[in-house]
N, C-alpha and C positions, 0 to 999 in steps of 0.2 A: 486784490483783484475782485472785481464785481462778480456777484453770483450769476449774472446774466451775460457774462462776456463770451465771445465766440469760442474760447478754449474750453468751455464747460464740458463738452462731449469728448474731449481728448483724454480725460482721466476718469473713464467710467469705472465705477466700483464693481467688483466682482464678488458676489456673496460667498462663493466657495473659498475665497481667500480671506475676506474680512469678517465673516460671521462663523463663529465656532460651530454652531448647530448645523448650518448648511454644509460646512466643510466636512463634518463627520458623516452626513448623509452622502456626500459626493464620493466617499470611498467606495460605495456600491457600484459606481460607474467609472472607477479609475482615479478618483481623487480630483483635486483642484486643477484648474487650467495650468498647463506646463509653461515653462519659460519660452519655448519655441512655438507655442500655439499661435494661431492667427487671432489677435484680440479684436474686440469691438472697435470699429473706427479704422482698423488697419486695412480693411478691404472695403472699398466703396462700391456702390451700385447694387448691392443685395436688397431684395424687397423686405425680407423678414428682419428688420431691425428690432432691437429690444422694445422700443416704444410700440411698434405695430404688434409684436407678440403679446405684450401686456393688454392692449386694447382688444385683441382677438380673444384672449382668455377671459376678459370681463364679459364680452358678448356671449361666450360659451357658458360661463357661470349663470348669467341672466337667462339664457335659453333653458338651462336645466331648472332654474327657479320657476320659470313659467310652466314647465312640465310638472314640477312638484306641486304647484298650485292648481293644476288642471282639473283634478277631481272635484273641486269646489266651484268651478267657473259657472256652471249652469244654475247655481243657487238652490239645487234640490238637495238640501242637507238633511236627508233622512237618516235615521239611526246614528246620528252624531258623526256623520262622515267627515265633517270639518275638523273633528278632533282625532278620530281614528286614523285618518290619512294625513294628519298634520298640515292641513291645507287652509285653515281658517284665514280670512283676510277681512279687516275692517272695511276695505274699499267696497266689497260687494255687500256686506251686511248693512253698511250705512247708506248705500244707495236707496234702500227701502226705509231704513230707520229715520233718515233725514228728509223723507218725502220727495226726493229727487225723481223717483219713479212716477210721481203724480204731477210733476212739473212745478213743484214748489221752489221758489227762488230763495236761496240761503239768506237768512237773517230777515228778509222781508216777510216771508210766509212761514218760516220755521226757524227757531233758534238753533244755532250750530254750536257744538261743544268744542270747537277749535278756533284758534286765532283767525283773523279775517282773511289773510292771503290764502290760507288753506281752504277757507269757505269759498272764496272766489274761484279757486282752482276746481273744487268740487262742482260748483255751478257751471263753470265754463265747459266742462266735459259732460256733466250730467244732463243739463237741459237740452243740448243737441241730441243726445241719445234718446231722451224722452220724446222729443219731437219726431225723431226717426221712427220710434216705436208707434207713435200715433199714426204715422203714414203707412207703416208696414207692421201691422199687429202680430204677424207671425214670428218676428224676431224676438230673441231673448234679451230684453233690455239690460238685465243685470250682467249677463255675459259680455255684451258689447261695452258696457260701462267699465267693467273690470279690465278688459283687454285694452281699451283706450288708455286707461290709467297706467296699466302695466307697461305699455309702450312708452309713454311720456316719462314715467319714473325710471325706466331702464335707460332712456336717453340721458337723463340727468345723472344716473349712476356712471355711465360711460364718460360723460363730461367731467364728473368728479375724478375719475381715474386719469383723464387727460390733464387735469389740474395738478394731480400728484406728480405726473411725469414732468410737467412744466416747472414745478417747484424743485424737482430733484433731477435736473438734467444730467448730473454726474452720477446719480444713483438710480437709474431707471428701474432696476430690479426690486427696489423697495416697493414699488407699486404692485408687484406680484403678490405681496401679502394681502392687499386689498382685492386683487383680481381673483385669487383662488380661495378666498375666505368662505368657509361653510356658513358663516354668519350672513354674508351677502346672499348665499344660495337660499336660505330658509326665511329670511325676513325682508328681502328687498321690496316686496309689494304687500306686506302686511298692513301698512298704513301709508300716509303721504309724507313720511319723514324725508325722503330724498328731495323733496321740494326745498325744504330748509337746508339740507346738507349741500345741495348744489349751489344755492345762493351763498352759503357760508364759505364754501371752498373757493368760489370765484371772488368773494370778498377778501380772503387771504391772499389770493393771487394778485388782486389789485393792490393790496398793501405791499406785497413783495415787489411789485413793479413801481413803487413809489407814487401811487395815486391814492392818497388817503381819502379824498372826497368820494371817489368811486367805491373804495373799500367800505366806507361808512354807509353809503347808499345800499350796497348789496347786503351788508350785515343787518341794516335796518329792515330791509324787505324780508330777510331770513327770519329776523325776530318777530315779524308780523305773520310768519307762517308757523313757526314753533319758537318759543321764547329763547331757547338756549343760544342761538348765534349772537344775541346781544351780549352774552357773558364774555365773549372774546374781547370786547372793548375794555374790560377790566385788566387783563394781562397787557394789552397795548398801553394803557395808562401807566401802569407800574414800570414797565420797561422804558417808556418814553420819559418818565420822571427820572429814572436812573441815568438816561442818556441825554437829558436836556433837549428832547425833541417833542415838547408838548404842543407846539404849533400844529404839527401833523396830526397829533391825537385829537385836538379840538376840531380840526377840519373833518375828521372821520365822525366824531360825535355829532357835529352839527347836521351832517347829511343823514346820519343814522336816525336821529330824532325826527328830522324832516320826513324821511321815508316812512317811518312808523306812523307819524301823525297823518300824513296824506292818505294812507291806506286805512287807518282806523277811525279817524274823526267823522267821516261821512256816515259810517254805520252807527257810531256812538250817538250821533245827533238824530238820525232818522229812525233807528230801531234800538233804542237804549236797552230795552229788556233783553232782546236777542244778543246784543253786544255783550251784556253782562253775564250771559250764560257761561262762557268759558271761565271767567273769574269766580263766579258763584260755585261752579262745579269743583274747581280746584280748592276752594276754601272749605267746602263741606264734605269732600270725599274722605272716607275713613281709611284706615290702613289697608294698603293694597297687597296683592299677591307678591311673595318673594322678596319683599323689602327687608331692610334691617329691623324695622319695627314688627313685621310679621314674624321674623325669626325669634325676636325677643318675646313676643306674645306667646309663641309656642313653648318656649323655654319656661315662661311663667307658669304654664299649665302643669309643669312637672312638680311644682311646689305649692301652687295656689289653685283653689277651685274656681276663682273668678267671680264668685258671689260677693254680695255686699260684705265688706269687712275682711275679705280674704282675697284681695287682688294684688298681683305683682305690679311693678311700675309700668310695664308695657301693656298689661291688661287695663290699667287705669287710663293710660293715654288713649287706648282704643275707644274708650267710652267718653273721652273729653277731647274732641277733635280740635277745638280752638287752642288748647294747651299743646297738643301735638304739633299744630301748625307753627306756633311760636318757637317750640324747641327745634323743629327742623330748620326753620329760618336762622335761628341763633347759631346752631352748629355749622350750617353752611357758611354763614358770614364769618364765624371764628376761623374756620378752615381756610377761607379765602384770605383773611388777614394774615394767617400763618404763611400762606403761599407768598403773599406780598413781602413779608419780612425775609423769607428765603430768597426772593428775587433781589432784594436790596443788599443782603449780606453775602450772597454767593460770590466765590472768588472771581468768576467772570459773569457778565450779563447772560442770563439764561436765554435760550432760543424761544421765540414766540410760540412755536408749536408745543414745546414742553410745558409752558405755563398754561396754555389754552387747554391742553389735555387734562392737566391737574384740576383746573377749575370745573370743567364739565364733569369729570369723574367724581369729585367730592359732592357736587350737586346731586348726582345719582345715588351715591352711597348714603346720603342722609335724607333723601327724598322719601315721602310716604307713598309715592307712586313710581314704579319702575317697570313700565310695560315692556313686553318682550322685544319690540322693535327699537327701543331706545338704545340698544347696543350699537345700532348703526351710527349713532352720534360719535361714538368713541373710535370706530374703526379707522376712518381716514386720519383722525388726529393722532392715534398711536403710531400709524405708519410714518407720519411726519416727526413725531416726538421721539420714538425709540424703535427704529426698524430692525429689531432683533427677532428672528423667526421663533426661537425656542419658547420664550415667555409668551409670545402672542399665540402660538399653537396651544399651549397649556390653557390660556384664557379662552380660546375658541372652543376647546373641548368642554370646558366648564359651561360655557354659554349654550352649546348644543345639548349638554346634559340637562340644563335647566329648561331648555325649549321642549324637550321630550317629556320631562317630568311635569311641566306646566299643563300640557295637554292631557296627560294622565290624570292630573288633579281636577281639571275641568270635567273630564268624563265621570269622575266619581263624585262631583259636587251635588248632583241631583239624585244620587242613589247609592249603590254599593261602591265603596272605595276601590279604585283600580290599583293604587299603590299606597303603602302606609304613609300617613302624614309626615312621619319622620324622614322618609325618603325624599319627599318634596322639600322639606326644610334643609336637608343635607345638600341637595342640588342648589337651592337658593344660597346657602352659605358658601359653597364652593365658588359660585359666580361672584359673590361679594368679595371673597378672599382674593381671588385672582385679580380682580380690578384693583384692590388695595395693594397687592404685590406689584402690579404694573406701576402704580403711583410711587411705591417705594423705590423701584428701579429708576424711574425718571428722576426722582429727587436725588438719588445717589449720583446720577450722571450730571445733574445740575451742580452738586457740591464737589464733584470730581470731574470736571469737564474733559479731562484727558481720557476718560472712559467713554465719552460720547461718540458713537460711530459716525454721526453726521459731521462732527468737527474734525474727523480724520480726512474728510473729503473737501469740506468747505472751511475757509479760514474763520468765518464768524457765524452768521445766521442767514441762510439763503431765503428765509421767509421774512426777514426783519425789515426790508424796505429801507426807510430812512434811518432805521436803527442799525443796519448792517455796517459794521466797522466803526460805529460811533464810540467815542470815549466816554467814560463815566464822568458824571458831575463830581466836582471836588468834594462835596459833602458826603458822597457815597464812600469815597476812599477813606475819609475821616471816620465814618461810621464803622467801616470794616476794621480799621485800626483799633477802635474802642473794643470791639469784640474779638480782636486778635485773629482776624481772617486775612490771609495773605493772598495777593494776586497770583493766579495760576498762569503758567506760560501758555502761549497760544499753540505751541507745537504739541500734538497729541502724543501721549505715551502709549506703550504697548500693553494691552490688558493680557493677563496671564492666559496663555493658550491661544491667543489671537495672532494673526499674521501681522507683519510690519505695516504700520499705517501708511496711507498714501501721502506723499510729500505735499505740502501746501505751498502753492505758488503765490 
């Protein structure tokens, strides 16, 4: 049965039945839905469907996010209010740092530290605000710019939730993980990441709807806003290789490359120095806050002074950025190759969302830069890859812990420390560990597909598009036989403590 058939909504997943964590919480209000309760879809005509509830919750979370950032909106950041109130946002800071308040055109008049589509976006909102400020000098241009960006980014966040609902018509409550996430609350408008997230999500939807050329176009535009959406093409390639569906992959690659070139080449030709700013900055940046390398450098200080002849490996890498770059690239590539091997040897073809999450996660784990808002990249992907509330809540708590520790660290950077350095390193370690644990859980469900909650509702891969329901190439079966990996049955087994799986039609 197709993932988009009319009967999709007839078998709605109920988290209180299928998710052990939610089922435990539901005991506080009487337990899971009973056998005689009116189930979703049984009564028509009600306004508050699951989908509308989810979208309303996203809007509510984003409204609270706007309130949380309100102390910083006027740009009067006296006494480090942006850190003490946890309301710092690059959007407002860079309105002035990038010269938008002076009417400077991105790339032409000022080099921008972001890929070009993000620069276009900044200019498209910033230059009209500057023109308005010239006409009405009494307005606060920074506040207008932030609010204009917050509105558009919030629309993109709501659109991303709508895509999650479209991809999981039988599991609408999975999107509640996204809608109620404290991660969304505190980081939605820290930077312009939802521009790339929105494009990537619509790219996944286009792929699921068997429109590979449109998927590639959207992923290419997303990659021209923030580089990571292009990484999704890697999982598509490996899964298409396993399923003998490479023609669709090449269609997606062609349009992705075309979209990236169309948006980038004009700037590269007209303003080569400004265009190179993003790449130069990434090449020369040292170890950044909270990364694996930052943690390692701190641990080195426990045994080494850091002086000449007494440096630990992470201290040495901190002083030799080219070597650090090479190592981060090498580790990321090796991890991606390991994921590719997993995809080919797994008893069943993994779902696209599972592999996409793993690739983006390992990129962050080994990266020398892991800015606070990068967590948003993983949020919709983990909802699609492993919609289990328990582990995601634990990860979210670790992320919020890092968020607060990071601002405390910034407060102490210019004077008396607010928290011990070890506390910040502990928060950074917990963030990294919880992401690694999520990766391990996703890998476990790839290797044991009977434990995958999404496969209890869908026969194969609702995000797979042309891959959904496709058979493996003959050489893949031979490869699995060499490594003694047996094909797993399509019917999901019952995980210990979970309810009976939904029958697959």
